[in-house]
N, C-alpha and C positions, 0 to 999 in steps of 0.2 A: 504494500499499500504506500502510496505518495504521502509522507507525513511532514508537516511543518512542526517544529518543537520549539516551545516557548518556555524557559526556564533560566534559572541563575545559580543557586547553591548547590551542594552535594547532594541534597534530598533530589533535586530535578536531575543532576547529571546519573545518579543510579538508574532513573526511569529511561534516559535516553540511551543509555548503554544497553538496557535490555530490549529496547525496540530495535536499536541496530543490530544486535545478536540474532534477533527474531527475523531477520531480514527484510525489514521495511526500508525503504528508501527515504533517507532523511533529506528532503529537497531544500530546506532552509531551517535555519537554527536563529531564534530570537533571543537575545540575552540582555541583561543590564550592561551599560557601559563600564570599562576598567575603572576601579576604585582605588584610591590611596590605600595601603595597609602596611602593617609591620612598622618598627620603630623608624625606618628611613622614609615611610610614607610613598613608597615608590608604587606606581600603578600597576595593580594586580588584575589579572584577567579572573573572570568568575570561572567556578568548577565546570559549568557547561560549556562556556568558551573553549577552554582548555580541552576538553575531550573532543569537541567539534573540531577544531583545526588540527588535532592529532590524527583524525580520520577524514580528513579533506572534506569537511562539510561546509556549505557557506552559511557565513555568520554576519547578522546585521544586528547593530546595538544602539536603536534609536533612544533617545532620552524621553521620548513620548510618543505615542500613538494617536494622539489627538490632533486632528487636521486644524483645528482652530484654537490650538494650545501655544504654548511657548515656543515650540520648536516644530512649526508648520512643515518646513523643509524636509526635516529628518522623518517626520510621519508620512508626507507624501512618498518619500524615497521607500519607505518600508512597506506602504501600499502597493508601490509598483513591483517591489520584489514578492510579497505575497500574491499578487494576481499572476505574475510571471511563472511562479512555482508551480501552479495547477495542482495543487494539493487535494487530496480527499478528505483530509483531515487535520487539524490542529490540535496537538496536545499540550496542554498547559499545566505546569507545576512548579509553583513557587517562583513565578516570574517576577513578580514585583511591579508591574506595570497594570493598570487598569485597562481592559480590553474595551475600546468605544464599540459603538452598536455598527459601525461600519466593517469592524473586523469580523463580529458575529454574523453579520449578513454575506460576508464574502466567502466564509469557510466554515464547515461544522467544527465547532469548538469543544472538547472534552477536557475536564479538569480533574486531577489526582490530587485530592484533599485529604489530610492526614487527621481525620476523624469520624465519628458516626454521625453524620448529619440527621437532623439538623442540629445536633449539638456541637458547639464550638465553630460556628462560621467564624470567618476571619483570620487575622494575620499571626496567631500564636497558640493553635489548638493543641500542641504536643505539651507546651508550658502548662497550659491552663488544666489540662486533664490530670496531670500529675498534681498540681497544686490543689485541685478540688478533692483529690482522692478517689477518682473515678475507679472503678474496678475494672474497666475495659475500655479501649479506644479501638481504632483500626483505621481503614481507608475507604474512601467513597470515590468512585469515578462518576462524575457528574457531568450532565448535558449543561454547557454554560448558558446564562441567560443574562440580562442587564443588571440583575440585583447581586448583592454580595452573597455568593455561596448560596444561592437559592434555587438553582435549576433542577431539574429532574435527575433522579439517581439511577444510575445504570448497572452498576455493580457495588456491592457493599461486603466486606469481610472484617470481622473483629478480630482482636487478640487481647489476652490479659494484661493488666498493668502490675507489675510486681511491686508491692509496697514494704515488704519486709524482708530481712535477712540481707547477707552479703551480695545477693544479685538484685537488689532492689533497684528499679528503673529510676536513673536520671533523664533529664530530657535528652541527653546525649546518646544514652543507649536507647532509648525508645524512638528517638529519630533514626536510628539505623535500622532497628526492626521495621518501621513503618516505611522507610525508604524501599527496602527489599520487597516488602508486601505489595507497595505502590508499583513498582517495576513489573512484578507478576501479573499484578491486576489490570494493567494497561494493556499488556500484550494480549491477555486474555479477552478484554473488551474489544480490541481491533480484529481480533479473530472472530468473534461473534458478530461483529458489524458487517464484515465482509459477506456474512450469509444471512444479514437481515435478524440475527439472534438476540439483540438487544432489545429489552424490555423497559422502558422508561417509566419510572414511578415518582410520582409527586412526593415531595418532601412532606412528613407529617406538619400539622399546624402546631401541635403541641410539642414542647420540649426544645423549643428555640433558645440558643444561648449563644454569645458572641466572646469570641476568643480576641480580646483587645491586645494591641502590640504591648510589648513588654517595655515599661518605662525604667531606666536605670535607678530611679529613685525607689522603686519597689524592693531593690536587692537589699535594702537596710534592715537587718533582723529588727524586729519588736519582740523584744523578750516578754512583754506583758502577753503575748498570745499564749495559746496552749502548746505544750510542747509537740504534739502530733502535727498542729498546724505549722509550726515552724520548721519541723522535719520535712514535711512535703514541701515547703517553699524552698528549702535548701536543695534538695533534689531537682526542684522544676527550674532553678535558677544555674543549675551545673549542665553544661560548661559556660554559658552566658546568661546574664551579666554576672553571676557569682554572687551567692549571699555574702553581705558584709557585716561588721560589727567594729565596735572600737574598744580597746583597753589602755588606759594610760596614756591616751594620746596616739597609739599606733592604731593603724587599720588591718584588720584581718579577715581574710575570705575564708568561709566555712565550706568544705567541700563534700564532706561525710560526716553523718551523725546517727544516732539510733535512740530510740525511747528508751530510757532508763526506768526499770519498774520499781526503783525504789521509791518510797514515799517522800515528800518533800514538807519539810517543817515551813509552814505558811509565815513564820515570823521572817523568813529570809526574803529580801528583797529580789524581785525577778532580775536577771542578769549576774546574780550573784554566784562566784563559782564556789560549788560545794565541796567538791573533791577532786584531786588530781593523782592520776596513775597511769602507768604505760599503757592502759588499753582505753583511756580516754578522759576528757575533763567533762566532770557533770556541772551542769548549769541550771539554776533555779529559773522556771518560765512561770507566766501567770498561773498555769496550771500543769502540774508535773514537772518532770526533770528530763533534760535533754544531755546525752553524753555526745560530746563532740570528738571525732576520731581522726579527722584530717583537716588541717589548717594550712593556712598560708601567709605570713606576715609580709606587709607592703615591701616589695621589693626582694623578696626571697622566693624560695621555691615550695611547692606543695609538699608538706610532709605529714607523716602520721604523728599522733601526740608524743609517742614515745622519743622520736627524732627530734620534734620541735621541743621539748621539754630540757634537752641538753643544752645547759649553759642559759637558759631563760629563767628570768627572776621575776617577771610579771605575772606569769600564769600561775596563781596561788590561791589556795582556799581563802574566802573572804574577799578577794579582788571581785570588781563587777564589770561585766561588759555593759556597754552602752549603745544606743542607737545613733546611727551617724545623722547629722545634721543634713536636712533636705537641700 
């Protein structure tokens, strides 16, 4: 099948790779412009662009697809490229640009969305599913329309979210599972589409939630919250933006934690370090106790607590973690 692919990050690259491996002809790749990245802020190509160029796929990087927007010349050039591609379908995965109506009119557009729609429409469905403590998530292949993730569902597959134990999901680990699942489902969807086997189903009216984009300010740990809420947020913000807290003027990122079953003396202020040992640092929360097992001091490396404690004098019982200023 002749396919236009629109996507930018690693989640999308996995789908592009699976489509290519399945034998589809990728006639055009749309991806975000190169962005400054790293300490040197050098321009860096997206994961999708890197894969596309390595496999001799034509690439376009318009800053907008709106013909009446800030970059009408780039949008017009993209329109010409889309028309010239004579594609049978456009597959969209975490592209980062809104598709205007003219694109939807030009070619059949299918979206790979990392949630069980209509739950978690929007930009950050993986983060929000972990943060909310959802028991499961999944991938929906959706027929795109003018709304925000409101189109008819074509294929849906769920998978469980692990919330306890050493294999508890972070956004990073769940992202990788969903990326693989999305690649499998879009290949299956195009196979069914070739034989008119897809059966569109309208999204339920009930159960709609929105996964708003993660704001960096959300990463500040609020120790007045319950321990289980904080633990989920730590996993939801791993690897980005990373849950952060303050101790004695230093900023720490918290990468791993677990619920401590010990009871908390309610006289202890939340954020207070209750115990320190090589297995973790126990911290009083609004309700319950959280054991921090992997941290990173500003400018340092991610370390298990046992390694972090070597030479550290500030992480002691009675010291109190605070919330970073907004």
